[in-house]
N, C-alpha and C positions, 0 to 999 in steps of 0.2 A: 471391949466397948459395947455397951448395950445399944439397942435400937433407939431408945430415948436419948442417950448421950449423943449418938450419931446425928439425930434430928436437931438437937440443940446446937451442935457444932455447925451443921449446915445452916441453921438460922442465923448464927453469929456471922459466918462468912458472907452470907448474902445481904445481911443488914449493912455490913461494912461496904460491900460493893455498891449497894444502892445509895448509901450516904455519899460516897466519893463520886459516883456518877451524877447525882443531883448537884453536888458542889461544882463539878466540872461544867455541867449544863448551865448553871447560873453564873459562871465566870468567877466563882469564889476560889480562894486558894485551896489546894488539896493538902490537907493535913491529916495525919493518921498517927495513932498511938502505937506503941510497941506491940500491944495485943492485936490491934487491927492489922498491922503489917504481918504478924504471924498468921492471922486468919487468911489474909490474901495469899500468902505463900503456901498455906495448906491447900487452898483452892487451885493454885497453879500446879502444885504437885499432882493433884488428882486429874486435872486436865491433861497434864503431860502423860500420865499413865493411860488415859483413855486414847489419846492421840497415838501413843506408841503401839497400843494394842490394835487400833484400827489400821495402822500402817504395816504391821508385821504379822498379823494372824492369818492373812489370806492363804498362804501355803498350807496352813494347818487347820483350815476350816473343817468343822465337823458337819456332818450331814444335817441340813435344815437350818444352819446358821448363816449361810451365804447371803441371804437377803438382808438380814439384820446388819451384817458387817458392811454391806454395800451402802445401806442407808446411813450408818454411822460414818463411814468414810466420806460420803457425799456431804454430809452435814459439816464435817471437819474441814473439808475443802472450801465450802461456802463460808465458813467462819473465818478461815485464814485469808480469804480473798478480800 
């Protein structure tokens, strides 16, 4: 996948998320097409990979990455709260 394709997929996922978030905030029914559901599942997959990495890489931290891992772990904890 090229960088351009990756950016397009990112844009699609976040347009779907924004659309559903706006509908929720306005009290409208949440409806999504099959393609929109797939985009959301792709985003969830990526979030799970990031969360898994943040939770499990500490014992294998490379020199200089400890601070970045701490920031990522703290952000995930705040997001889960």
